[in-house]
C-alpha atoms as one frame of an Amber mdcrd trajectory, in Angstrom:
protein
   0.000   0.000   0.000   1.407   3.395  -0.988   1.768   6.178   1.576  -0.878
   8.267  -0.185  -3.407   5.416  -0.225  -2.736   4.678   3.453  -3.382   8.285
   4.470  -6.440   8.636   2.231  -7.965   5.560   3.857  -6.954   6.645   7.355
  -8.420  10.118   6.931 -11.740   8.896   5.549 -11.917   6.147   8.172 -11.220
   8.633  10.966 -13.752  11.215   9.806 -16.405   8.566   9.088 -15.913   6.884
  12.484 -16.158  10.160  14.400 -19.156  11.287  12.360 -21.108   8.069  12.871
 -21.008   8.449  16.646 -23.821  10.988  16.235 -26.167   9.543  13.553 -26.353
   6.195  15.329 -27.579   8.020  18.433 -30.042  10.274  16.608 -31.502   7.448
  14.517 -31.979   5.356  17.637 -33.469   8.238  19.626 -35.809   9.175  16.736
 -37.710   5.909  17.185 -37.801   6.184  20.985 -39.024   9.801  20.823 -41.855
   8.737  18.506 -42.806   5.965  20.926 -42.914   8.364  23.882 -44.821  11.053
  21.940 -47.355   8.592  20.503 -48.152   7.022  23.876 -48.357  10.496  25.436
 -50.829  11.599  22.754 -53.071   8.599  23.424 -52.901   8.790  27.212 -52.557
  12.543  27.741 -49.524  11.887  29.936 -47.575  15.045  30.720 -44.827  12.854
  32.192 -44.197  11.176  28.844 -44.276  14.542  27.084 -41.650  15.901  29.477
 -39.553  12.794  28.893 -39.797  13.134  25.109 -39.023  16.858  25.311 -35.744
  16.125  27.092 -34.622  13.632  24.436 -35.604  15.983  21.640 -33.044  18.441
  23.025 -30.393  15.702  23.133 -31.367  14.762  19.558 -30.997  18.378  18.429
 -27.480  18.734  19.807 -26.397  15.393  18.348 -27.959  16.170  14.975 -26.132
  19.497  14.746 -22.741  17.937  15.449 -23.529  15.082  13.064 -24.188  17.549
  10.252 -20.945  19.439  10.898 -18.842  16.270  11.005 -20.508  14.805   7.920
 -19.675  17.709   5.602 -15.925  16.911   5.263 -16.769  13.398   4.060 -18.723
  14.828   1.125 -15.696  16.877   0.053 -13.370  13.888   0.385 -15.269  12.126
  -2.415 -14.082  14.871  -4.754 -10.572  15.319  -3.348  -9.076  12.138  -1.876
 -11.305   9.782  -3.899 -11.688  11.663  -7.177 -11.225   8.646  -9.477 -13.816
   6.678  -7.503 -16.278   9.566  -7.834 -15.587   9.872 -11.549 -16.029   6.154
 -12.144 -19.171   5.586 -10.071 -20.634   9.059  -9.527 -23.566   8.445 -11.877
 -24.679   5.608  -9.602 -23.832   6.565  -6.035 -24.741  10.189  -6.706 -28.380
   9.092  -6.962 -28.659   7.835  -3.391 -26.398  10.506  -1.915 -28.505  13.170
  -3.620 -31.707  11.609  -2.290 -30.236  11.544   1.199 -29.557  15.266   1.015
 -32.719  16.424  -0.737 -35.409  14.275   0.848 -34.131  12.980   4.162 -31.800
  15.708   5.411 -34.164  18.602   4.673 -37.095  16.681   6.141 -35.141  16.142
   9.341 -33.967  19.737   9.560 -37.423  21.240   8.972 -39.336  19.198  11.492
 -36.570  19.229  14.096 -37.046  22.995  14.401 -40.764  22.448  15.076 -39.961
  19.818  17.695 -37.418  22.032  19.417 -39.163  25.384  19.382 -42.723  25.041
  18.098 -44.619  22.927  20.616 -46.630  25.765  22.152 -47.246  27.509  18.829
 -48.282  24.453  16.784 -49.918  22.401  19.524 -49.620  18.735  20.567 -51.039
  17.192  17.372 -48.609  19.003  15.088 -45.819  18.247  17.542 -46.615  14.528
  17.231 -46.693  14.830  13.414 -43.292  16.541  13.550 -41.908  13.700  15.677
 -43.081  11.141  13.126 -41.700  13.213  10.236 -38.350  13.492  12.006 -38.299
   9.733  12.527 -39.157   9.059   8.867 -36.547  11.562   7.667 -33.876  10.190
   9.962 -34.457   6.586   8.955 -34.835   7.461   5.256 -31.493   9.263   5.464
 -29.969   6.100   6.885 -31.420   4.002   4.074 -29.983   6.113   1.268 -26.533
   6.008   2.865 -26.811   2.241   3.295 -27.830   1.872  -0.370 -24.626   3.656
  -1.345 -22.492   1.397   0.803 -24.386  -1.726  -0.257 -23.559  -0.964  -3.898
 -19.881  -0.986  -2.931 -20.372  -4.321  -1.153 -22.630  -5.974  -3.737 -23.045
  -3.874  -6.915 -26.367  -4.302  -8.746 -28.434  -2.322 -11.258 -25.456  -1.045
 -13.273 -23.507  -1.441 -16.484 -19.798  -0.850 -17.161 -18.645   0.747 -20.406
 -15.410   0.154 -22.319 -13.591   2.856 -20.324 -14.530   1.230 -17.026 -17.106
   3.903 -16.145 -20.104   2.603 -14.167 -23.562   3.666 -15.341 -26.932   3.271
 -13.680 -29.099   0.758 -15.524 -32.032   0.332 -13.131 -32.780   2.748 -10.292
 -35.277   0.268  -8.788 -32.709  -2.544  -8.741 -30.135  -0.189  -7.258 -32.427
   1.094  -4.489 -33.794  -2.393  -3.689 -30.396  -4.093  -3.537 -30.935  -7.228
  -1.370 -27.679  -6.434   0.426 -29.007  -2.948   1.259 -32.256  -4.293   2.711
 -30.484  -6.665   5.088 -27.678  -4.245   5.931 -30.202  -1.481   6.623 -32.217
  -3.616   9.021 -29.035  -4.684  10.834 -27.692  -1.144  10.995 -30.896   0.465
  12.231 -31.544  -1.977  15.051 -27.904  -1.364  16.002 -28.713   2.346  16.182
 -31.719   1.607  18.391 -29.388  -0.342  20.706 -27.260   2.795  21.063 -30.259
   5.057  21.679 -31.795   2.612  24.160 -28.587   2.157  26.148 -28.008   5.917
  26.329 -31.585   6.467  27.506 -31.206   3.686  30.074 -27.916   5.158  31.273
 -29.394   8.600  31.892 -32.363   7.075  33.705 -30.035   5.058  35.929 -27.959
   8.189  36.616 -30.999  10.131  37.774 -32.202   7.303  40.018 -28.763   6.969
  41.592 -28.789  10.705  42.325 -32.448  10.687  43.392 -33.305  13.325  40.763
 -36.229  13.525  38.334 -37.287  10.103  39.516 -40.577   9.925  37.611 -38.852
  10.740  34.302 -35.931   8.481  35.203 -38.259   5.509  35.529 -39.713   6.298
  32.095 -36.198   6.473  30.629 -35.196   3.233  32.301 -38.345   1.328  31.362
 -38.339   2.512  27.742 -34.596   1.966  27.359 -34.562  -1.524  28.834 -37.498
  -2.790  26.757 -36.178  -1.233  23.541 -32.639  -2.345  24.382 -33.625  -5.965
  24.873 -35.708  -6.135  21.680 -33.120  -4.376  19.516 -30.170  -6.322  20.957
 -31.938  -9.572  20.115 -32.836  -8.358  16.605 -29.227  -7.389  15.928 -28.266
 -11.020  16.397 -31.289 -12.638  14.762 -32.613 -12.324  12.151 -30.647  -9.301
  10.897 -27.149 -10.443  11.886 -27.861 -13.983  10.765 -29.021 -12.801   7.323
 -26.029 -10.489   6.999 -23.733 -13.429   7.708 -25.426 -15.528   5.039 -25.033
 -12.741   2.472 -21.326 -12.506   3.245 -20.941 -16.276   2.931 -22.711 -16.221
  -0.436 -21.116 -13.150  -2.015 -17.875 -12.524  -0.067 -16.681 -15.960   1.129
 -13.068 -14.792   1.402 -14.215 -12.089   3.831 -16.032 -14.662   5.980 -12.906
 -16.811   6.131 -10.813 -13.837   7.247 -13.416 -12.736   9.825 -13.112 -16.150
  11.480  -9.352 -16.612  10.967 -10.106 -19.708   8.899  -7.366 -20.874   6.521
  -8.535 -24.376   5.591 -11.848 -25.392   4.048 -14.056 -28.098   5.462 -17.435
 -29.231   6.696 -18.659 -28.791  10.294 -16.786 -25.485  10.360 -15.970 -24.166
  13.813 -16.910 -20.732  15.091 -14.140 -19.085  17.103 -15.036 -17.299  20.318
 -11.465 -16.197  21.012  -8.108 -16.637  19.324  -5.282 -14.712  17.686  -4.826
 -14.956  13.901  -1.219 -15.501  12.803  -1.227 -14.546   9.126   2.451 -15.374
   8.580   1.997 -18.981   9.696  -1.658 -19.160   8.583  -2.921 -20.382  11.934
  -5.314 -19.259  14.648  -3.485 -19.343  17.958  -5.132 -20.288  21.281  -8.608
 -20.777  19.803 -11.762 -21.477  21.772 -14.168 -22.918  19.228 -17.527 -24.627
  18.831 -17.698 -27.135  15.924 -20.314 -26.838  13.208 -21.719 -23.469  14.260
 -20.047 -21.476  11.477 -21.479 -23.890   8.888 -24.971 -23.287  10.296 -24.541
 -19.506  10.391 -23.150 -19.369   6.866 -25.246 -21.949   5.035 -27.887 -23.260
   7.438 -26.482 -26.774   7.873 -23.880 -28.318  10.188 -22.440 -30.340   7.299
 -22.004 -27.382   4.921 -18.517 -26.734   3.614 -17.057 -23.337   4.547 -14.166
 -22.254   2.377 -10.895 -21.167   3.943  -8.472 -18.452   2.854  -6.184 -20.994
   1.209  -8.820 -21.529  -1.498  -8.404 -17.944  -2.681  -5.433 -16.133  -4.238
  -3.518 -14.083  -1.673  -4.178 -10.882  -3.628  -7.915 -11.372  -2.948  -7.472
 -11.642   0.818  -8.602  -8.679   2.946  -5.622  -6.398   3.429  -5.730  -6.380
   7.248  -6.919  -9.780   8.420  -5.941  -9.227  12.058  -7.926  -6.000  12.459
 -10.863  -7.509  10.580 -10.869 -10.576  12.825 -10.750  -8.550  16.048 -13.355
  -6.025  14.856 -15.779  -8.813  14.013 -15.296 -10.582  17.333 -15.582  -7.363
  19.345 -18.892  -6.662  17.613 -20.242 -10.167  18.211 -18.924 -10.375  21.772
 -20.417  -7.050  22.812 -23.703  -7.902  21.116 -23.938 -11.071  23.194 -23.220
  -9.111  26.377 -25.908  -6.564  25.487 -28.547  -9.291  25.225 -27.548 -10.711
  28.613 -27.451  -7.318  30.352 -30.812  -6.186  29.010 -32.468  -9.569  29.590
 -31.523  -9.437  33.265 -32.568  -5.773  33.460 -35.965  -6.664  31.946 -36.366
  -9.504  34.450 -35.582  -7.143  37.325 -37.947  -4.573  35.888 -40.721  -7.161
  35.651 -40.065  -8.171  39.279 -40.155  -4.457  40.272 -36.613  -4.620  41.678
 -34.623  -2.711  39.077 -35.291   0.827  40.327 -33.851   0.072  43.768 -30.963
  -2.241  42.849 -28.110   0.261  42.935 -25.268  -2.063  41.771 -27.201  -2.887
  38.597 -28.104   0.761  38.095 -24.386   1.517  38.202 -23.824  -1.122  35.520
 -26.583   0.302  33.315 -25.209   3.802  33.756 -21.622   2.889  32.857 -22.283
   0.540  29.936 -23.503   3.258  27.535 -20.187   3.706  25.593 -20.099   0.067
  24.493 -22.864   0.220  21.842 -20.847   2.980  20.161 -17.842   0.648  20.176
 -19.908  -2.269  18.850 -21.391  -0.221  15.999 -17.949   1.113  15.091 -16.527
  -2.408  15.107 -19.412  -3.532  12.901 -18.696  -0.890  10.293 -14.979  -1.684
  10.445 -15.869  -5.329   9.796 -17.909  -4.366   6.729 -15.278  -2.030   5.290
 -12.200  -4.128   6.075 -13.951  -7.242   4.803 -14.595  -5.646   1.418 -10.904
  -4.928   0.836  -8.975  -4.984  -1.432 -12.059  -3.928  -3.411 -13.473  -0.416
  -3.364 -16.508  -1.622  -5.328 -16.590  -5.371  -4.901 -15.542  -7.121  -8.096
 -15.391  -3.895 -10.117 -12.532  -1.704  -8.896  -9.748  -1.987  -6.343  -9.241
   0.540  -3.583  -5.944   1.770  -4.998  -7.771   2.657  -8.229 -10.093   5.149
  -6.538  -7.733   7.734  -5.078  -6.765  11.098  -6.520  -3.315  11.620  -8.027
  -3.484  15.336  -7.178  -3.780  14.962  -3.382  -0.481  13.749  -1.974   0.345
  12.005   1.301   1.768  15.120   2.971  -1.358  17.124   2.246  -3.566  14.357
   3.607  -1.465  14.079   6.783  -1.745  17.836   7.329  -5.528  17.914   6.882
  -5.969  14.782   9.013  -4.176  16.496  11.884  -6.403  19.508  11.330  -9.520
  17.352  11.474  -8.244  15.676  14.645  -7.756  19.033  16.374 -11.100  20.374
  15.196 -12.971  17.235  16.199 -11.326  17.247  19.624 -12.637  20.754  20.275
 -16.025  19.876  18.796 -16.231  16.677  20.842 -15.406  18.473  24.097 -18.006
  21.149  23.336 -20.593  18.464  22.592 -19.863  16.625  25.849 -20.125  19.909
  27.777 -23.498  20.754  26.224 -24.877  17.243  26.728 -23.786  17.197  30.377
 -25.384  20.610  30.855 -28.661  19.305  29.437 -28.513  16.245  31.686 -27.808
  18.465  34.705 -30.730  20.713  33.755 -32.980  17.672  33.384 -36.449  17.307
  31.843 -38.420  20.547  31.529 -42.089  20.877  32.395 -42.482  23.859  30.057
 -42.880  23.401  26.285 -40.400  25.328  24.195 -41.320  28.045  21.719 -43.402
  31.199  21.632 -47.050  31.269  22.658
């Protein structure tokens, strides 16, 4: 890998990772806000309205930072990845344009009503705005996923003699089977993040004996949503994603599991350290046959190993891919266990008073962010060395005009800017949490 390619990938990976900390929270909170607002509208509960109002403010702050951090990525398509944009812009520009025109503007418009228009527009319009924000937020996520899914499993296109990719069928492109499964998996992952953050704040308030009525709403909503979404991440969405990878990217599956040799009754590895030089998995803890079931639905199915593929088709960083995948799966399993026990305690009416478990629920909130990041790293590292799977390699997508030194300089600039922005965001979020839920609707009379 050339120095320029390394820095182009590092810069885009850094900016994308930092940016996605915020959309995963807002997309998860959008659903939970709609749930709270809808139940409040049917029951007339002022408590639920106060609870929703608090999370709308958290959504607004997160959305603003997400917009700011997402802008540099748009420019990087035309600077660092100019050849990729030239080759595939006719295709990916469709979904990226839809994301901006339909989803982003829908979110922005109705977020302002949610934040400042409750008293002016009234409760019915406020509920409509919450639903519109949810639809816009989740539509935005779909169009981004469609773009990425085309890079993972390109459909609905043709390639001309110059290697330029043209859109052949917009319906096929937008309904890419990979996109449908990836979208479902990604969005329930976002709900996990939103649910765990909501649970964490509720636990914090109960531990401090503040805003206890709202805290119980946060805790109850977060635990129920967290358990459902954590289970859905594993099955069916994660299961279907695994089967797609086995069918269309078998070399990626082999690398994700540190599997060099093919065979039936393939083992799934819970722990282990891949040694690429010696083509072994050191100190493995495995369960036989499970990988065959996950990949192909049968214990006796043959799962191909890396040795069946040319080395130049192997993912370029097998170690990081392996660890990212296992961090994602390991944390996902822990999330199910934590939320299942929390739901049991909630059902037994013991959760609100069990301070050690409240401490656990309060402190676990960073881990869904880590799991979602590891999941995206798994997807992107697994696709390598392809930029668009089967069509163009990653080293064919960079710009010849942006050199390594320039990318290093701007990466350092982004790092400094994002540090300041991140600290400001944390300060504002902590201030909102300290202020707590408000009993007064925002906006002019």
